C-alpha positions in Angstrom: 81.0 -45.7 115.2 79.2 -45.3 118.5 79.8 -41.6 118.3 78.2 -41.5 114.9 75.2 -43.5 116.2 74.7 -41.0 119.1 74.9 -38.0 116.9 72.6 -39.6 114.4 70.0 -40.2 117.1 70.3 -36.5 118.2 69.6 -35.3 114.6 66.8 -37.8 114.0 65.1 -36.7 117.2 65.4 -33.0 116.2 68.0 -32.0 118.8 70.3 -30.6 116.1 69.0 -27.8 114.0 69.9 -26.8 110.4 72.0 -23.8 109.5 71.5 -21.5 106.5 73.5 -23.8 104.2 73.4 -27.5 104.6 76.2 -29.5 103.2 76.7 -33.2 102.5 80.1 -34.7 103.3 82.2 -36.9 100.9 81.6 -40.6 101.0 84.1 -43.3 101.8 85.8 -45.2 99.1 85.1 -48.9 98.4 86.9 -51.5 100.5 90.7 -51.2 100.1 90.4 -47.9 98.2 91.0 -44.3 99.1 89.3 -41.0 98.4 85.7 -40.5 97.3 83.4 -43.3 96.2 82.3 -41.9 92.9 84.3 -42.2 89.6 87.4 -40.1 89.0 86.4 -36.5 88.6 82.8 -36.9 89.5 83.2 -35.4 92.9 84.7 -32.2 91.6 81.9 -31.9 89.0 79.4 -32.5 91.8 80.8 -29.6 93.8 81.0 -27.3 90.9 77.4 -28.1 89.8 76.2 -27.0 93.3 78.3 -23.9 93.6 81.3 -25.4 95.3 84.5 -26.3 93.5 85.4 -28.8 96.2 86.5 -32.2 95.0 86.1 -33.5 98.6 82.4 -33.7 97.9 80.9 -31.0 100.1 77.9 -29.7 98.3 75.1 -27.3 99.1 71.8 -29.0 99.6 69.6 -25.9 100.4 70.2 -22.2 100.4 67.9 -20.1 102.5 68.3 -17.4 99.8 66.5 -19.6 97.2 63.1 -18.1 96.2 60.1 -19.5 98.0 57.3 -20.8 95.8 53.9 -22.4 96.2 53.2 -26.0 97.2 49.9 -27.8 96.7 48.6 -29.9 99.6 49.8 -33.0 97.9 53.3 -31.5 97.4 53.4 -30.6 101.1 52.6 -34.2 101.9 55.4 -35.4 99.7 57.8 -33.0 101.5 56.8 -34.4 104.9 57.3 -37.9 103.5 60.8 -37.0 102.3 61.7 -36.2 106.0 60.5 -39.7 107.0 62.5 -41.3 104.2 65.7 -39.4 105.3 65.1 -40.4 108.9 64.8 -44.0 107.8 68.2 -43.7 106.2 69.7 -42.1 109.3 68.3 -44.7 111.6 69.0 -47.7 109.4 72.6 -46.8 108.5 73.4 -45.8 112.1 72.2 -49.2 113.2 74.4 -50.9 110.6 77.3 -48.7 111.6 77.0 -50.0 115.1 77.0 -53.6 114.0 79.6 -53.7 111.2 83.0 -52.2 110.9 82.4 -50.7 107.4 83.3 -47.0 107.1 80.8 -46.6 104.3 78.0 -46.6 106.8 79.6 -44.0 109.0 80.1 -41.7 106.0 76.7 -42.2 104.4 74.8 -41.7 107.7 76.7 -38.4 108.2 75.4 -37.3 104.8 71.9 -38.5 105.5 71.8 -36.5 108.7 72.5 -33.4 106.6 69.8 -34.4 104.3 67.3 -34.7 107.1 68.3 -31.3 108.5 67.9 -29.7 105.0 64.4 -31.2 104.6 63.4 -30.0 108.1 64.5 -26.5 107.1 62.2 -26.5 104.1 59.3 -28.0 106.1 59.6 -25.1 108.6 59.7 -22.6 105.7 56.4 -23.8 104.4 54.8 -24.3 107.7 54.5 -28.1 107.3 54.5 -30.2 110.4 57.7 -32.4 110.7 56.5 -36.0 111.1 59.9 -37.0 112.4 60.1 -34.5 115.3 60.4 -36.3 118.6 60.4 -39.8 117.0 62.7 -42.3 118.6 65.3 -44.1 116.6 63.5 -46.6 114.4 60.1 -44.9 115.0 57.9 -43.5 112.3 54.5 -42.0 112.0 53.8 -43.6 108.7 52.9 -47.3 108.8 54.5 -48.0 105.4 57.8 -46.3 106.3 57.8 -48.2 109.6 57.3 -51.5 107.8 60.1 -50.6 105.3 62.5 -49.8 108.1 61.8 -53.1 110.0 62.2 -55.1 106.8 65.4 -53.4 105.7 66.9 -53.6 109.2 66.0 -57.3 109.5 67.5 -57.9 106.0 70.8 -56.2 107.0 71.2 -57.9 110.4 72.1 -61.2 108.8 75.5 -60.1 107.4 77.5 -57.1 106.3 76.9 -57.9 102.7 73.1 -58.1 103.4 73.4 -54.7 105.1 75.1 -53.2 102.1 72.3 -54.6 99.8 69.7 -53.2 102.2 71.4 -49.8 101.8 71.4 -50.1 98.1 67.7 -50.9 98.1 66.9 -47.9 100.3 68.8 -45.6 98.0 67.1 -46.9 94.9 63.7 -46.3 96.6 64.6 -42.7 97.5 65.9 -41.9 94.1 62.6 -43.1 92.5 60.7 -41.1 95.1 62.7 -37.9 94.4 62.3 -38.2 90.7 58.5 -38.5 91.1 58.5 -35.6 93.5 60.2 -33.3 91.0 57.5 -33.9 88.4 55.2 -30.9 88.2 57.0 -29.0 91.0 57.4 -25.3 90.5 58.7 -24.0 93.9 62.3 -23.0 93.2 63.7 -23.8 96.7 62.0 -27.2 96.9 63.2 -28.0 93.4 66.7 -27.1 94.4 66.5 -29.3 97.5 65.1 -32.3 95.6 67.5 -32.0 92.7 70.5 -31.9 95.1 69.2 -34.7 97.2 68.8 -36.8 94.1 72.4 -36.2 93.1 73.6 -37.1 96.6 71.5 -40.2 96.8 72.9 -41.3 93.4 76.4 -41.0 94.9 75.3 -43.0 97.9 74.0 -45.7 95.6 77.3 -45.8 93.8 79.1 -46.1 97.1 77.0 -49.1 98.2 77.4 -50.8 94.8 81.2 -50.5 95.0 81.3 -52.0 98.4 78.9 -54.8 97.3 81.0 -55.4 94.2 
């Protein structure tokens, strides 16, 4: 878990760059289980929906070949906010992975690192400043994101079960934000990114709910 934490910090600080295709790894099963965390067959459908017939759960988040569109100033702001939300997940789950011996945090933080790299790729494509670049672990430019991070971290420090519930809350918030971000969006590449992130976050939510249950 310490290795996961160190790599997470490198990604969050911008030391690891994104490739042409960014993939999200499979999630861990619930406690005592094996294989992926989603219901039987869902992992395979997920891969096929995103151009990969891989039941292991690797799925393309962003393809550099996707057509570029046009973003309004408000939509660029939302894209920058998405980077902060993904960094929040990376930092939060890495901290919980250090504290608790629950493999779900190791697997989900690995996926969130890929998410952050994908969002950074799209930020660069549209010339939007990355608000997470150079930020230390647990550090955010947005006061509201900073407050959310501290609140969720404090909530999860009390017990493993509380940490899982904090993860569930974080995933629900990002799912709501992504659904809102997709409304009125026309840029094909950004729509692809948000839609794929939404599917991935829904699987993360399922993973946390299984561990909680």
